[in-house]
N, C-alpha and C positions, 0 to 999 in steps of 0.2 A: 232361760236362754238356750237350753239344749234343744227346744222345740224348732228354734229358729233356723231357716235354711241358708246355708252359705252358698253366695253367689261366685262362681268362677269367673274371674275376669281375664278375657283372652286378648291380648293386646297383638296386633300383627305388626312385623318389622316393615319399614319402609324398603321398598326396592333398592338394591344397589345402584349408586351412580355409574354412569358410563365413564370409564376412565380415558377414553379419546376426546371427551367434550371440553374438559377443563383446559388441557394445553392448547386446544384450538381458540378457544375464547380468550386465553391471555395472550395468544398471538394477535388477536383481532384479525383473524383470517379473512380475507377479502380484499377487494380492490383499496388502493391507497390514494385518495384524493381529498381535495380541500371539501370542507363542509359547505352546505348551501349558503351559509351567512358569509363565509370567507370569499366564496366566489361573487356574490352580490356584490361585497365591498370593493372587490377588484374591479368589477365592472363600473361600479360607481366612480372609482378613482381613475380608471381610464376614460370616462366621459368626461369628468372634469379637466383632465390633462388636455384631452382633444379640444374642449372648449376655449381653455385658456389660450393654447396655440393657435386657434382659428381667430380669435377675437382681439 
């Protein structure tokens, strides 16, 4: 076993995370508005209300 070569394994460390990204992601930075599904549902309800009053 003395004649066997030893392989040196080099592991690279991952790059450090950006410390400013995590707080921004937690705040959900950006515009606050209903989701597309909520807007679609609201339009559907408004249409039903309008049809009920017209008919």
